[in-house]
C-alpha positions in Angstrom: -22.3 23.5 26.2 -23.3 24.6 22.8 -23.4 21.3 20.1 -23.0 22.5 16.4 -24.4 20.3 13.4 -22.1 18.2 12.3 -20.7 18.5 8.6 -19.7 15.9 6.0 -16.5 16.0 4.0 -15.4 13.8 1.3 -12.8 12.1 3.8 -15.1 11.2 6.9 -17.7 12.6 9.4 -16.5 15.7 11.2 -17.8 16.0 14.4 -18.0 19.6 16.4 -18.8 21.2 19.3 -17.9 24.3 21.0 -17.4 24.4 24.8 -17.4 27.8 26.5 -15.8 28.7 29.9 -17.1 30.3 32.8 -17.8 33.9 31.6 -17.0 35.2 34.9 -13.1 34.4 34.3 -12.8 36.4 30.7 -12.1 39.9 30.7 -10.7 40.7 27.3 -12.9 42.1 24.0 -13.5 39.7 21.3 -11.1 41.1 19.1 -8.3 40.9 21.4 -8.7 37.1 21.9 -6.6 35.1 19.7 -7.6 31.2 18.6 -5.0 28.8 19.5 -4.9 25.7 17.5 -4.3 22.3 19.3 -3.7 19.6 16.2 -4.1 15.8 17.4 -3.3 13.5 14.6 -4.4 10.1 15.7 -6.9 7.2 15.1 -7.3 6.3 18.6 -10.4 7.4 20.3 -9.0 6.4 24.0 -5.9 9.0 23.1 -7.9 11.7 21.8 -10.9 11.2 24.4 -8.5 11.2 26.8 -7.0 14.7 26.3 -10.2 15.6 25.8 -11.0 14.9 29.3 -7.8 16.8 30.5 -9.0 20.0 28.5 -12.3 19.9 29.9 -10.6 19.6 33.5 -9.0 23.1 32.8 -11.3 24.7 30.4 -12.7 27.1 33.1 -9.2 29.0 33.7 -7.9 31.4 30.6 -10.1 29.6 27.5 -12.6 31.8 26.6 -14.2 29.4 23.8 -13.3 25.5 23.0 -14.1 24.6 19.8 -13.4 20.5 18.8 -13.3 19.6 15.2 -12.6 15.5 15.2 -13.3 12.8 12.9 -13.3 10.5 16.0 -16.6 11.0 17.7 -16.8 13.2 20.5 -17.0 11.6 24.0 -15.7 12.5 27.3 -14.7 9.6 29.3 -13.9 9.6 32.8 -10.4 10.1 33.4 -8.3 7.5 35.9 -8.2 8.2 39.6 -4.5 9.3 39.9 -3.0 11.0 43.0 0.2 12.8 41.0 -2.9 13.8 38.2 -4.6 15.3 40.8 -1.7 17.4 42.1 -0.7 18.5 38.8 -4.4 19.7 37.9 -4.3 21.4 41.1 -0.8 23.2 40.2 -2.2 24.1 36.6 -5.4 25.7 37.8 -3.3 27.9 40.8 -1.3 29.0 37.8 -3.8 29.7 35.3 -5.9 31.6 37.7 -3.2 34.3 38.0 -3.0 34.8 34.2 -5.1 37.8 32.6 -5.2 37.3 28.9 -7.6 34.8 27.4 -7.3 32.9 24.2 -9.7 30.7 22.8 -8.8 26.9 21.8 -9.6 24.9 18.4 -8.8 21.3 18.6 -8.4 19.8 15.3 -8.5 15.9 15.3 -7.2 14.2 12.0 -5.7 10.8 11.0 -2.4 12.2 9.3 -0.2 15.3 9.2 -1.3 16.0 5.6 -4.9 16.2 6.5 -4.3 18.6 9.1 -2.4 20.8 6.6 -5.1 20.9 4.2 -7.9 21.5 6.7 -6.3 24.2 8.5 -5.1 26.2 5.3 -9.1 25.4 3.9 -10.4 27.0 6.8 -7.8 29.8 6.8 -8.6 30.8 2.9 -12.7 30.6 4.3 -11.1 33.2 6.7 -13.1 31.5 9.8 -10.8 32.3 12.6 -8.7 35.4 11.6 -6.8 35.5 14.7 -5.8 32.1 14.4 -2.2 30.4 15.2 -0.9 26.9 15.3 -0.3 26.2 18.6 0.6 22.4 19.9 1.0 19.2 17.6 0.3 16.0 19.2 1.6 13.4 16.6 0.4 9.9 17.8 2.6 7.5 16.2 1.1 4.4 18.2 -2.1 4.5 16.0 -0.9 5.3 12.2 0.7 2.0 11.6 2.6 -1.4 12.9 6.2 0.3 13.7 6.8 3.7 14.4 8.1 6.0 11.5 12.1 6.8 11.9 13.1 10.1 13.4 14.1 11.6 10.4 11.0 10.9 8.3 8.8 12.3 11.1 10.9 15.6 11.4 10.9 15.9 7.3 6.8 15.5 7.9 6.2 18.0 10.9 9.2 20.3 8.8 6.6 20.0 5.9 3.6 20.9 7.9 5.3 23.7 9.4 6.7 25.2 6.3 3.2 24.9 4.6 1.7 27.0 7.3 4.5 29.8 6.9 3.6 29.7 3.1 0.3 31.1 3.6 0.9 33.3 6.4 -0.6 31.1 9.4 1.6 31.8 12.7 2.8 28.7 14.2 4.6 27.9 17.4 7.6 25.7 16.0 9.5 24.0 19.1 9.9 21.0 21.3 7.5 22.9 23.7 5.1 23.0 20.9 5.1 19.7 19.1 5.3 16.1 20.6 5.1 12.7 19.2 4.2 9.6 20.8 6.0 6.0 19.9 5.8 2.8 20.9 8.8 1.8 22.8 12.3 3.4 23.3 14.6 3.2 20.0 17.3 0.8 20.1 19.8 0.3 19.2 20.6 3.9 18.0 19.1 6.8 19.7 19.1 10.7 19.0 18.0 14.0 19.5 14.9 14.5 17.2 15.5 17.9 15.4 11.7 19.2 15.3 9.8 17.8 18.0 9.6 16.1 21.8 9.4 12.0 21.8 7.4 10.2 24.2 6.9 6.6 24.7 3.3 6.3 25.0 2.2 5.1 28.6 0.1 2.3 29.1 -0.8 3.4 32.5 -4.2 6.1 32.3 -2.7 8.1 35.0 0.2 8.5 33.7 -0.6 9.0 30.3 -2.9 12.0 31.4 -0.4 13.6 33.6 1.7 13.2 30.9 -0.8 15.5 28.3 -1.3 18.1 31.3 2.1 19.0 31.7 2.6 18.9 28.2 0.1 21.8 27.8 1.3 23.6 30.5 4.8 23.5 29.9 3.3 25.0 26.4 1.2 27.5 27.7 3.9 29.2 30.3 6.8 29.0 27.7 4.5 30.9 24.7 2.0 32.7 26.4 3.3 34.0 29.4 6.5 34.9 27.9 6.5 38.1 25.8 10.1 37.3 23.9 8.3 34.3 22.5 6.6 34.5 18.9 4.8 31.9 16.6 7.1 32.6 14.0 6.5 28.9 12.3 9.6 28.4 10.0 11.1 31.7 10.2 14.8 31.4 10.7 16.7 33.8 13.1 19.3 35.9 10.9 22.9 35.9 12.3 25.1 38.4 10.8 28.4 36.8 11.5 27.4 33.5 10.4 26.1 35.0 7.1 29.4 37.2 6.5 31.4 34.2 7.1 29.6 32.1 4.5 29.7 34.5 2.2 33.4 34.8 2.5 34.1 30.9 2.2 31.8 31.0 -0.8 33.9 33.2 -2.6 37.4 31.7 -1.3 37.1 28.1 -1.6 33.5 27.6 -4.0 32.2 24.2 -3.0 35.0 22.9 -1.0 35.6 24.0 2.6 34.4 22.5 5.6 32.1 23.5 8.5 32.6 21.8 12.4 31.4 22.7 15.3 30.9 21.8 19.0 28.0 24.0 20.6 27.5 25.9 23.6 25.0 28.8 24.7 26.5 31.7 23.3 27.4 30.1 19.8 24.1 28.2 19.2 22.7 30.9 17.4 25.5 31.2 15.1 26.0 27.5 14.7 22.0 27.2 13.7 22.5 29.6 10.9 25.7 27.9 9.4 23.8 24.8 9.9 21.1 26.0 7.6 22.7 27.9 5.1 26.4 26.9 4.5 25.8 24.3 2.4 24.1 27.0 -0.1 27.8 28.2 -0.6 29.2 24.7 -0.9 30.4 24.1 3.0 30.3 20.8 4.0 29.0 20.4 7.6 30.5 17.7 9.8 30.4 16.9 13.2 33.3 15.9 15.8 33.1 14.1 18.8 35.0 17.4 20.9 37.0 20.5 19.8 39.9 18.4 19.5 38.2 16.2 16.8 37.3 19.3 14.9 40.7 20.2 14.7 41.9 16.8 13.3 39.5 17.0 10.6 40.7 20.3 9.7 44.4 19.3 9.7 43.6 16.2 7.7 41.5 17.9 5.0 43.8 20.4 4.8 47.0 18.4 4.0 45.3 16.0 1.8 42.6 18.1 -0.3 43.6 22.0 0.6 39.9 22.0 2.2 39.9 25.4 4.4 37.6 25.2 7.3 35.3 26.9 9.6 35.6 25.9 13.3 33.2 27.1 16.1 33.3 26.6 19.7 32.3 27.8 22.9 34.1 30.2 25.7 36.7 28.5 27.2 36.8 25.8 24.8 40.0 26.7 22.9 42.2 24.5 25.2 40.4 21.7 23.8 42.2 21.8 20.7 45.7 20.6 22.6 48.3 20.1 20.4 46.4 20.1 17.3 46.4 24.0 17.5 49.7 24.4 17.0 49.7 21.2 14.5 47.2 23.3 12.3 49.9 26.1 12.5 52.3 24.1 11.4 50.5 23.0 8.3 49.6 26.4 7.3 46.3 25.2 7.2 43.9 28.1 6.2 40.8 28.5 8.5 39.0 30.7 11.0 38.4 29.6 14.2 35.3 31.2 16.0 35.3 31.0 19.9 33.2 32.6 22.3 34.9 35.0 24.5 33.7 37.3 27.3 33.7 41.3 27.5 36.9 42.8 28.9 34.7 44.3 31.4 33.6 41.3 33.0 34.9 40.0 36.2 36.0 36.4 35.8 33.2 35.6 33.6 32.2 32.1 33.3 34.6 30.0 31.0 36.0 33.5 30.0 39.9 32.9 29.2 40.8 36.8 29.4 40.8 37.7 33.1 42.6 40.3 35.3 45.0 36.8 35.9 45.4 35.2 32.5 45.0 36.5 28.6 44.7 33.5 26.0 45.6 36.1 23.7 49.1 36.0 24.8 49.0 32.1 24.4 48.3 32.9 20.4 50.8 35.3 20.3 53.4 32.9 21.6 52.3 30.6 19.1 52.3 32.8 16.6 48.5 32.2 15.5 46.8 35.2 14.3 43.2 36.4 15.9 40.9 39.1 16.1 38.9 40.2 19.3 35.4 41.4 18.3 33.5 43.0 21.1 31.6 45.4 19.5 28.6 45.0 17.0 29.2 48.5 15.0 32.9 47.1 14.5 31.8 43.7 13.1 32.6 45.1 9.4 36.3 46.3 10.3 36.8 43.2 12.3 35.9 40.6 9.8 38.1 42.8 7.2 41.0 42.2 9.3 40.2 38.5 10.0 39.9 38.0 6.5 43.4 39.5 5.5 44.9 37.4 8.1 43.1 34.3 6.5 44.7 35.2 2.9 48.4 35.4 4.2 48.2 32.0 4.4 50.2 31.5 7.8 47.7 29.2 9.3 44.0 29.5 11.2 43.2 32.6 12.3 40.9 32.8 15.8 38.0 35.2 16.4 37.2 35.8 19.7 34.0 37.1 19.6 31.5 38.4 22.6 27.5 37.6 23.0 26.4 40.5 21.6 28.5 40.2 18.3 27.8 36.4 18.2 24.0 36.9 18.5 24.0 40.1 16.5 21.0 40.0 13.4 21.9 43.7 12.3 22.5 43.9 8.6 26.0 45.7 8.0 25.7 48.7 7.1 28.5 48.6 4.2 30.2 45.9 2.5 33.3 44.1 3.7 36.5 45.6 1.7 38.5 42.4 2.0 42.1 42.6 1.3 44.0 40.3 -0.5 47.7 40.3 -0.5 49.5 39.9 -3.6 51.5 36.6 -3.1 54.9 36.6 -5.2 56.2 33.0 -4.8 60.0 32.3 -4.7 60.7 36.2 -4.7 63.9 35.5 -2.9 65.1 33.0 -5.0 66.5 33.2 -8.3 65.9 30.6 -10.9 69.5 29.6 -11.0 70.6 30.2 -7.4 73.9 28.4 -6.4 71.3 26.0 -4.4 69.8 25.2 -7.2 72.7 24.7 -9.6 74.0 22.3 -7.2 70.7 20.1 -6.7 70.6 20.0 -10.6 74.3 18.7 -10.9 73.6 16.0 -8.5 70.7 14.5 -9.9 72.4 14.9 -13.4 75.9 14.1 -12.6 75.9 12.7 -9.2 76.0 9.7 -7.0 74.8 6.3 -8.0 72.5 6.4 -4.8 70.0 8.9 -5.1 67.0 9.0 -2.8 64.1 11.8 -2.8 62.2 11.9 0.5 58.8 13.6 -0.2 56.8 15.6 2.3 53.1 16.5 1.6 53.5 17.1 -2.0 50.1 17.6 -4.2 49.0 15.3 -6.8 50.5 17.6 -9.5 53.9 17.8 -8.0 54.0 14.1 -7.6 53.6 13.6 -11.3 56.2 15.8 -12.0 58.4 13.7 -9.3 57.6 10.6 -11.1 58.5 11.8 -14.1 61.4 13.2 -13.1 62.5 9.9 -11.1 61.6 7.6 -14.5 64.3 9.6 -16.5 66.8 10.3 -13.8 66.5 6.7 -12.1 65.9 8.2 -8.6 64.8 6.1 -5.5 62.0 7.3 -3.9 60.6 7.2 -0.2 57.8 8.6 1.8 57.8 8.9 5.9 55.7 8.3 8.6 54.4 12.1 8.8 52.9 12.0 5.3 52.6 8.0 4.4 52.0 7.3 1.0 53.6 10.6 -0.5 55.3 8.0 -2.4 52.6 5.0 -3.2 53.8 1.9 -3.8 51.1 1.7 -6.7 50.8 4.6 -8.8 47.8 4.9 -11.4 47.1 1.3 -10.2 50.5 0.1 -11.0 53.5 -1.1 -9.1 55.7 2.0 -8.8 59.1 1.0 -9.7 60.8 3.9 -8.1 59.3 3.0 -4.5 62.1 2.0 -2.1 59.8 2.0 1.1 59.4 4.4 4.2 62.5 6.7 5.6 61.4 7.8 9.5 62.7 7.5 12.8 60.3 4.8 13.4 59.0 2.2 10.6 62.0 2.5 8.1 61.7 -0.7 5.7 64.5 -3.3 5.2 65.5 -2.1 1.7 65.9 1.7 2.8 68.2 0.7 5.6 70.4 -1.7 3.0 70.2 1.2 0.2 71.8 3.4 2.9 73.9 0.9 4.6 76.7 -1.5 3.4 77.5 -4.1 6.3 75.9 -2.1 8.6 77.6 1.3 8.1 76.6 4.2 6.1 77.7 4.6 2.8 80.4 7.4 2.0 78.9 10.8 1.8 80.4 10.6 -1.9 78.0 7.6 -2.5 74.7 9.0 -1.6 72.4 12.0 -1.4 69.4 12.3 0.3 66.7 15.2 -1.2 64.0 15.7 1.4 61.5 17.8 -0.5 58.9 20.1 1.0 60.4 19.3 4.5 62.0 20.7 7.6 64.3 18.0 8.5 62.7 17.1 11.4 63.7 14.3 13.9 60.5 12.3 12.6 61.9 11.9 9.3 64.9 9.6 9.9 66.5 7.3 12.1 69.6 9.1 11.8 70.9 11.3 14.8 71.9 14.9 14.6 75.5 13.6 14.9 74.9 11.2 11.4 72.8 13.9 9.7 75.3 16.4 10.2 78.6 14.3 9.2 77.3 11.1 7.5 74.7 11.8 5.5 74.6 14.3 2.4 71.2 16.3 2.5 69.7 18.3 0.3 66.8 20.4 1.4 63.8 21.9 -0.7 61.6 23.9 1.8 59.7 27.7 1.1 59.9 28.4 4.1 63.1 29.9 5.0 62.7 29.1 8.9 62.7 25.5 8.2 66.0 25.6 6.7 68.0 23.0 9.0 71.5 23.4 10.1 72.2 19.4 9.0 71.1 20.4 5.3 74.3 20.2 2.8 72.3 22.2 0.0 69.8 24.3 1.2 67.1 25.1 -1.5 64.4 27.8 -0.6 61.9 27.8 -3.2 58.7 26.5 -3.8 58.2 22.8 -4.5 56.3 23.1 -8.0 59.1 25.7 -9.1 61.8 23.3 -7.8 60.9 20.3 -9.8 59.9 22.2 -13.0 63.6 23.2 -12.8 64.7 20.1 -12.3 62.9 18.6 -15.3 64.0 21.4 -17.8 67.4 20.9 -17.1 67.6 17.1 -16.8 70.7 15.5 -18.6 71.3 12.1 -17.0 73.4 9.6 -18.8 72.1 6.3 -19.7 74.9 4.6 -18.2 74.2 7.0 -14.6 70.5 6.2 -14.5 71.2 2.5 -15.5 73.8 2.3 -12.4 70.6 3.8 -10.2 67.9 1.4 -11.4 70.1 -1.3 -10.6 70.4 -0.2 -7.3 67.0 0.2 -6.6 66.3 -3.2 -7.7 69.2 -5.3 -6.2 67.9 -5.4 -2.5 65.5 -7.2 -0.8 62.0 -6.2 -0.8 60.1 -8.0 2.0 59.7 -7.7 5.8 62.5 -10.0 6.4 61.7 -11.6 9.9 60.8 -15.2 10.3 57.6 -14.5 12.7 55.9 -12.5 9.9 55.1 -15.6 8.7 54.5 -17.5 11.7 50.8 -17.7 12.3 51.1 -17.5 16.4 48.4 -17.0 18.9 47.9 -14.5 19.8 48.8 -12.8 16.5 52.0 -10.9 16.1 52.0 -7.6 14.4 54.6 -8.6 12.0 52.4 -11.3 10.9 48.6 -9.6 11.0 50.2 -6.9 8.5 52.0 -9.4 6.1 48.7 -11.1 5.5 46.8 -7.9 5.1 49.2 -6.6 2.7 48.8 -9.5 0.7 45.0 -9.2 0.4 45.5 -5.1 0.1 47.9 -6.0 -3.0 45.9 -8.8 -4.7 43.0 -6.3 -4.4 44.8 -3.3 -6.0 46.4 -5.6 -8.9 43.3 -7.7 -9.6 40.5 -5.2 -8.7 41.8 -1.7 -9.0 41.1 -1.0 -5.3 42.3 2.6 -4.1 42.2 3.6 -0.5 43.2 6.2 1.8 45.1 5.4 4.9 45.1 6.5 8.2 47.6 5.9 10.7 47.3 6.6 14.4 50.3 7.3 16.6 51.7 3.9 18.0 53.6 0.2 16.8 50.4 -0.8 14.8 50.2 2.8 13.0 53.8 2.5 12.1 53.7 -1.3 11.1 50.9 -0.3 8.7 52.8 2.6 7.3 55.9 0.3 6.9 54.3 -2.7 5.4 50.9 -2.3 4.0 51.1 -0.9 0.4 49.4 2.3 -0.4 47.9 3.8 -3.5 47.9 7.4 -2.2 49.0 9.9 0.1 47.2 9.3 3.5 47.0 11.1 7.0 49.4 10.7 9.6 48.8 11.1 13.5 52.2 11.3 13.7 52.2 14.6 11.9 53.4 17.6 14.5 52.8 16.6 18.0 52.2 12.9 17.5 49.3 13.0 19.5 47.8 9.5 20.3 43.9 9.5 18.8 44.3 12.6 16.1 44.0 10.1 13.3 40.9 8.0 14.4 39.3 11.4 15.4 39.9 12.3 11.6 39.1 9.1 10.2 35.5 10.4 11.0 35.8 13.6 8.7 37.6 11.5 6.1 35.3 8.7 5.8 32.9 11.6 4.1 35.6 13.8 2.2 37.8 11.4 0.8 36.8 10.3 -2.7 38.3 6.7 -2.0 37.7 3.8 0.5 39.2 4.8 3.8 41.4 2.2 6.0 42.5 3.2 9.3 45.1 1.8 11.5 44.1 2.5 15.1 45.9 0.8 18.3 44.3 0.1 21.4 46.3 3.3 23.6 44.9 5.9 20.7 41.2 4.3 21.0 41.6 4.6 24.6 42.4 8.4 24.8 39.7 9.7 22.8 35.8 9.5 22.7 33.9 6.7 20.6 33.8 7.6 17.2 30.7 5.7 16.4 27.9 8.3 17.6 29.3 10.9 15.3 29.9 8.9 12.7 26.2 8.0 12.5 25.1 11.5 13.3 27.2 12.5 10.1 25.7 9.7 8.2 22.0 10.9 9.0 23.0 14.3 7.3 25.4 13.2 4.5 24.2 9.6 3.4 24.9 10.4 -0.4 28.8 10.9 0.9 29.1 7.4 1.7 29.6 5.0 -1.4 32.5 3.6 -0.4 34.2 1.1 2.8 35.2 2.5 5.5 37.3 0.0 7.6 38.9 0.8 11.0 41.2 -1.7 12.4 41.5 -1.3 16.5 44.5 -3.4 17.7 44.3 -4.7 20.7 47.5 -5.9 22.4 47.2 -4.8 26.0 49.8 -2.2 26.4 51.5 1.0 25.0 53.6 -0.7 22.6 56.2 1.8 21.4 57.4 2.7 24.9 57.3 -1.1 25.9 60.1 -1.5 23.2 61.6 1.2 24.3 61.8 0.1 27.9 62.7 -3.3 27.1 64.9 -3.2 23.9 66.8 0.1 24.1 67.1 0.8 28.0 66.9 -2.7 28.9 64.4 -3.0 31.7 61.1 -4.8 32.2 57.9 -3.7 31.3 55.6 -1.8 34.2 52.3 -0.9 34.7 52.5 2.4 33.4 52.8 0.4 29.8 49.5 -1.6 30.5 46.3 -1.2 28.8 42.9 -3.2 29.3 41.1 -4.3 26.6 37.5 -5.9 27.1 36.0 -7.7 24.4 33.1 -6.2 22.5 29.9 -8.0 21.6 29.6 -8.6 17.6 27.0 -6.6 16.1 25.4 -5.5 12.7 23.4 -2.4 12.7 21.9 -0.6 9.5 21.6 3.1 9.6 19.1 4.0 6.6 20.8 1.8 3.7 24.3 2.2 5.4 25.4 -0.9 7.6 27.6 -0.7 10.9 29.7 -4.0 11.4 31.5 -4.7 14.5 33.7 -7.8 14.8 36.6 -9.4 16.8 39.3 -11.1 15.3 41.8 -13.4 17.0 43.3 -15.1 13.8 43.6 -13.6 10.2 40.2 -13.8 8.4 41.0 -13.3 4.8 37.1 -14.0 3.9 35.6 -11.4 6.4 38.9 -8.6 5.8 38.5 -8.8 1.9 34.6 -8.6 1.9 34.8 -5.7 4.4 37.4 -3.7 2.3 35.4 -4.3 -1.0 31.9 -4.0 0.8 30.3 -0.3 -0.2 28.0 2.0 2.2 29.7 -0.2 4.9 31.6 1.0 8.4 33.8 -2.2 9.6 35.2 -1.9 13.1 37.6 -4.9 13.6 38.9 -5.3 17.1 42.4 -7.6 16.2 43.8 -9.1 19.1 47.8 -8.9 19.0 50.4 -10.0 21.0 53.4 -7.4 21.8 56.9 -8.0 20.7 60.1 -6.1 19.9 61.0 -7.7 16.4 61.6 -5.5 13.4 59.1 -3.2 11.9 61.4 -0.6 12.1 61.2 0.5 15.5 64.9 1.0 16.0 68.0 0.6 14.2 69.1 -1.9 16.8 66.8 -4.2 15.4 67.8 -3.5 11.9 70.9 -6.2 12.5 68.9 -9.1 14.4 68.9 -12.8 13.6 66.2 -12.8 11.5 67.0 -9.8 9.0 67.8 -11.4 5.3 71.1 -9.7 4.2 70.3 -6.6 1.8 72.1 -7.4 -1.2 70.0 -9.8 -3.5 72.6 -11.5 -5.1 74.4 -11.9 -1.4 70.3 -13.5 -0.5 70.4 -16.0 -3.4 74.2 -17.1 -2.6 73.1 -17.6 1.3 70.2 -19.9 0.5 71.9 -22.0 -2.5 74.8 -22.7 0.3 72.1 -23.4 2.7 70.3 -25.7 0.7 73.6 -27.5 -0.6 74.9 -28.0 3.3 71.7 -29.6 3.9 71.9 -31.8 1.2 76.0 -32.9 2.1 75.1 -32.6 5.9 71.8 -33.9 6.7 71.8 -35.6 10.2 70.6 -39.5 10.3 68.6 -41.2 12.9 69.6 -44.9 13.2 68.4 -47.8 15.7 70.0 -46.8 19.3 71.2 -50.4 19.5 73.3 -49.8 16.5 76.6 -47.9 16.3 77.3 -44.7 13.9 74.3 -42.8 15.7 74.7 -39.2 13.9 72.6 -35.9 14.9 
């Protein structure tokens, strides 16, 4: 062993040594030998000296020279006696003996990563080791402070180190094989995978610790020096042709307003990595979901509410996992591209492939009317993407790209630019401005019945502004629907909406809406009222009326731009763009003051309440009626007093219905009842809307929906770590736990007069209450058995907080618009305000005149 004279730096003393290995084992010439840097960031002599001892045990194999530069005094301490270490050393030496290539090692010990960065760059500038490259980095957090740094902070520190190496041209291996951090204990309560390194708890057992160090080195050596494919590229990032072209396309098409989401797999991982790194440069927001199904839910919600196009990436065979949301995406005409890995046609029953000798997923797309492009040749990427982009611009829903591995992993530049064909869109070409249907609609508004109701589908903010203006001038009553709650909000621009009548839907219609359409529980005559269904297919979910009633008892005016959506039950079919229709109505408004006054009087002459008694009764467990009545009181007071604004998210189930019906809204929300009405869709979408909504978010989720999909919290936290700047709001999720599938239960009990059965039973397990911090964001979990106004009010108004409330409720079949059969129950108020006031006055008079008297039982004249 040759000892070099120690040098003094301004920071500390450096101790340097050079160990020479057995010359008989080295055959390479000097100029062919590289120097591999092993960086050890620690202040602990035992950590460093144990590492030197391990290195000394194997230094006669493969290593030509080992140079050590350290601030900690050099000392070879005896290693612990360990059978496991002896076994590992024996296997390591056997492996190293068979290697022909030799390398030099330079061990660099520093007290910080920043110091290591400076020392390596300084040595490189002096050209002391022209063949130098950074190999392993051992980062000992246990010796650097009282607590371990957070994972994100370590990731950033390591990234800065490797970027500095890359900047000055020093090759470096940069992977979990090359970079390891030792910490004090397992991280709790949140653990997740570091991005730039491997994390290990420092073992207190010397034998275990030294064996770990040996295994880490051997894994690194085997991965990086016996594999010709692995190069020390440092921060150089692999290129991906498909990813680059997709990013450029969405950057052109929707600058600053597009969504990226993925669920990883081996074949798509390169593409996803490229999107993760570069999508944000062109305005893409990258959010994670719990599974493939969640990706589609997030895409649907963001397209419906914000017209945000999407790019989704999934691996082989996973298109089936989109479930009914794939067709929901189609129904919304959501513009997006789904990239899915697929096998080559020549492969015989490939792993996870969906195109085989006995099946072909492309036939499914054709049956559902979903456009697709199959991409299997790298040389055809330009033409295939041009076709995909053309299909995208047709606006008929998502486009599926089925791409093989060679296409997904190609890094070759395209030989020419993609020619993007954008079809010319001529809206309403098939409808003249004064078509007969439009004229009839205008006449109904200007001269028509005294009861005129407009039900709105997924209208935009600009469209609703026109609707509100028309309703103001024409005295039109407005209702929203279960599929698009909040399309007519109870509060508009912070003020009570005078045209809001309530909700009209298959479930959850409000008493005021029921009484508006009915007199003495019978539908009003066709000549007395007309229902405009705007941006609507007149689907079953939109009304509680049977097909026969829609056909013969309800006068329907339908407005839709899609001729395939024209309903056989519509009396007037206006096939044109919504905004153009509204503008035509506005331009031709001519409603008499007398007709307007009668219409306005009709809107305000009906009772606006939940009607039922139990909504005021604080039973234990709480009824849904009571909880939502109380919650609405809190929400309305916040809206009126504090300008509270929120986006509602409503899952499929009784409590989602109750929330749509009973809790005041300030804007359009997202409903899982849309399309296939899949339980859990709204819950999964809430993970995305929490980050894309510019308002507070409140989600109403039943225990059935919660149990059918994955827990949202892990993905939510993952998105917090990536986008903390998007969460300056309150996000509240109410989980309603009544131990059953309530809608089915009510159908069995109230409609079929059957008893309940096990098929409707759910098991609720109490969750411990907790509060945890993720950076400056707080997650709170709490169970409510009684209505807690203080906790709820605080939760709804606390910024940078996710509130998870488990609300314990009972089951009932009473009210909440679950069926027309419940609209006439004993708890119902009469619809007419005058009749209600007259009844109450009569009741008070009867109580005064006929009050029961109680006398001593020994006296005569006891009356009850």
